[in-house]
Residue, then its C-alpha position, 0 to 999 in steps of 0.5 A: m500500500g502506498s504511503v501518504y506521500s505517494r498518494d500526494i504525489s499521485r494526486i499532484m500528478c493527476i492535477h497537472g495532467y501527468g500519467s501514472e507512470f511518473p518518472c521518479k528516478g530523480f528521487i533516487q540518488s544513491d545507495d546511501d539514500l536507500s539504506p534500511g532504517h533511514h527516515s527518508s522521503l524517497v519515492r520509488l516505482s514498484t513493479d506494479g507501478v505503485h509509488e511507495s515511500i521508504e520509511s524507517n521502523w522507529n523503535q520509540a519509548e515514551f517519556e515525560r520531560t520538561i523544557d522551557g518550563r513546560a511538560d512535554s511528551c517526547r520520544f527518544m529515537g531507537e538504536g540505529a534510527r537517525v535523520n536522513v533526508a533524501v537529496a531531492d527533498r533537500i533541494l525541493l525544500h531549499l527552492l521552496n525557501h527561495i520561491s520569491q526569487v522566481d520573477l527577479h531580474t537579479v537573484t542571490s547565489e542560493i539558487t545557483r549550483r554552488g548555493i544549492s550545493i552548500a545549502c543541501a550538502v550535495h557535491p556540485p556535480n551531483v546537484s547538476r545530475s539531480m537537477r536534470d532529473l527534476v527538470a525532466t519531471g516538470v518539478v523544477a525549471q531552469g533559467m539564466r539570471l544575473v547573480r548579485g556580486e557576479n559580473r556574468r549571468q549564471k544558470i539558476w533553478y526554481l520550482t514550477s507550480l507543480g514543484v511548489e505543490m510537491a515541495a509543500a507536500v514534502k515539507d508537511r510530512l518532513s515536519e513530523t520527523p523526530v529530531l534531537v534537541r538539547s534544551r538550555n538545561g542540557d536535557l536531550l529531547e526528541i521532538p518533531a522537526s517543526e517544533a525545533s525552531d521554537r524550542l531553540r528560540a532561533d530562526l531556523d527553517l525546516l531544512s536547516v533543522l533537518m540538516h543539523a540533525q542529520h549531520e550533527g545528531a542534535l541541535s543545542y540551545g544557544d548555538i551561535r550559528f542559530g543567531p540571537i535567541r528570541n526572547k518570548t517574554t519581552e515585547p515583540g521585536s526585542i531579543r536577548m543575545m544568546a547565552g548559549a553553548h553553556s552545555t558544551y563548555h565551562t569556564e573552569p575544570p569541574k570540581t573533583r574528588d580530593i587528590h592523593g599524591r601526584d605531587e611530581e605530576k603537579k610540579s610537571l604542570d607548573v614547569w610546563f606552564s612556566g616554559t615555552e611549550g604551548i601544549c601539554t598532554v595528560t594521558g592514562v587509562a580510564g579512572c587513573g585521575k587525569t581530570t582530577l590532576v588537572s582540576d586540582w592543579f588549576r585550582t591551586r595555581n596562583s598566577g598566570i591563569e587569571d589573565m586568560l580566557v579559560m575554556y574547559y571542554p569535555c569531548q563527547p563521542w558525538d562531538t564534531a570539529i564544528g561543535l568544538t570550533t563553535s564553542i571556542f568562538h562563543r568563549l571569545g565573546l562572539g554572539h554576545k552584545n558588545e563583547i567582541d568586534d568580529s573584525y576577521d569574520l570568524i562566524s562566516i567560517l562555520p559552514p552549513p551542516g554537511n559541509p567541511l570546515d575550512h581548517d586553513l581559513l580557521r587557523r589564519r583568522l583565529t590566530a589574527t583574532l587572538i593576536d588582537e592588534d586592534g584590542s577588540i577582545g580586551s584584556k584577556s586575549k589569550l586562550f587557555l583550552i583544557l580539552d578532556d577525553v579527546h580520544n572521543l574525537d573523530k579524524d576531523g576533530v584530531r585534524l582540528l587539534g593540529v590547527l589549534m596547536q598552531v593557533i596556540e603557538a602563534s598567539h602565545s596561548r595554552m592548551i592541555v589535552i587529556s586523553r586515554s591514549s597518546p593523541d596523534f595530532y603531533d609527532r615525537r619530534d615535537v616533544m623531543t627536539r622541537g619543544r612544542v609539546a610536553e607530555i605527562a603519562l599518568g600511571g598508578l600511585s606510588r607505594n608511598e602515596l598509597e601508604m599515606w592514603v591507607e593511613s588517612m582511611g584508618l586501614s593501615d592495620k588491615i592491609s599493607a600499601e605494598a599488597l594494595h599496590e600489587r593488587t591494583g597497580g596504584h589505580p586511584l579508582a580501585i583505592e576509592l572503592l576500597e575506601m568506600y566498601g573496605e574490599m579490594n576486589h569489589r564487584d564495582w572495580i571488576r565491572f569497571l575494569d571489564s567495561e572500560i579496559v578488558d571488554v574494549l580491547p581488540d582480540e590481538d591486544r587481549s591475547i597479548l595481555l592474557t599471556l602476560a597475565r599467566a607469566e611470572r616475569p617480564m617477557p622479551w617482545k620476541e618471545l611474547s609475540e611468537s607465543v601469540g602469533y603476533v607479527g610486528q612491533p608492540p602495539k602502540s595502543l597498549i604502550s601509549r595507554g600504559l596497559m603494557i609496560e616496556l621494562e629492561d627485562g621485557m614486556w610487563l603488564h599494568e598491575a591494575l589489570r593483573s588480578r582481573l586478567q588472571m581470572h580470565t586465564e583461570k577460566q580458560d585453563 
């Protein structure tokens, strides 16, 4: 049975005198558009000539949330569900937004190939191909017009009367597409796309909402790309400049648990901050206290930081390079009334969703802004970026870190990068010979540090620091659980090791560690690799995370894993 959209198409075809065999190939762009589970308004011609739509099978759960002071019934998207708008539908919505240009002598670039490509996130050659199909169906017409800012006539496209009706039908149906929105309270809500603009208090058309949802996952209240926030509580026409991006960054690291030990590491941070390296990386396995170290050092640092724009940004798995860039711009004061004169037009660097970030342009303009020769930023013109959990960033995010590294150096700013593994936006020469990056690899606490901690817990008569170190490797989280429960091998510690370390290891890496867990002494790499059938040098992932340690006598195991991995080996034996 055909969908509502299919029936709308058939009705519109009949009104305009088109036969039932409407050539709808223009609505099928690629195999990606036909992927199962995608919410799409593509149409196809079935074997019996019936138009059908491709719709996703949403797995939804009802829940109640509060947003903007109102209780709403919202739905979370099921696992694997995502917004995916067909190329033809993007084009129809875009041209519908610019229907007023049909009779103009001089038009804007939005209805040229380049403008359509940017707005719809479609490769320019694919725009031309799609337009040929849409023109052939009578949905779109083609013409030549003068374009503002250009000295020659260019090819443009616009909707026919049939296209207007079809675009309106597409708009009506896509308005009900569920999208994710982060409220000003940080709640993640799922609402119809038609409501997103009002909830975000932003002037966003339906296409913009859908494109942001498709390429970024969620739309955040206060995103500076959405313009000033509309204030519904004041008189019509008044606006409040955005306070946004608050859900993605903070102006200082979070308050954490009390730190135990780490005196040498804090001295290393002092040395770095007083030196010439612009970048410092803090690495270590999950739960070893990386964020706690940086937070404690930050709070106790007496000088130098107060004159800088501090930005703490916890990188999430869904974060993008554009999202991080947007937050940096917001922290500089862009979007706030009278806070910064955007002399270098940073805002224009942020591309429409689905389009790439121009990293070179970002580097040049952000550097010029931070150098601040005109004094537009004010007294605090240096950034102090603290980027946490950068292992969550994708390749484009890592590339952005390389750009930020250059910006930080040129503007004499500072950046701390916190990660479970060694980041790869720089190489060893930047550490060893060029003096660009300082590294702090965070291992377990020393026996002396553990002894002091055990004494503060009043457990020194029940357990020795030496035994505790052998069992946990000095892992702070294990000691915290001991302090809480009085047990070294508490189930929460085991669960943590499994979920954060053991279960996420590749099979080859796990095999290496299990072999070491059986060993009673360090094993030379040649012996170890041959025993597990591994070809090549020691895995960098294990070395950089401190899970496998390279000693003079050979490779050895992070002690925090030893007891848990031995449980695995006992089961296998």
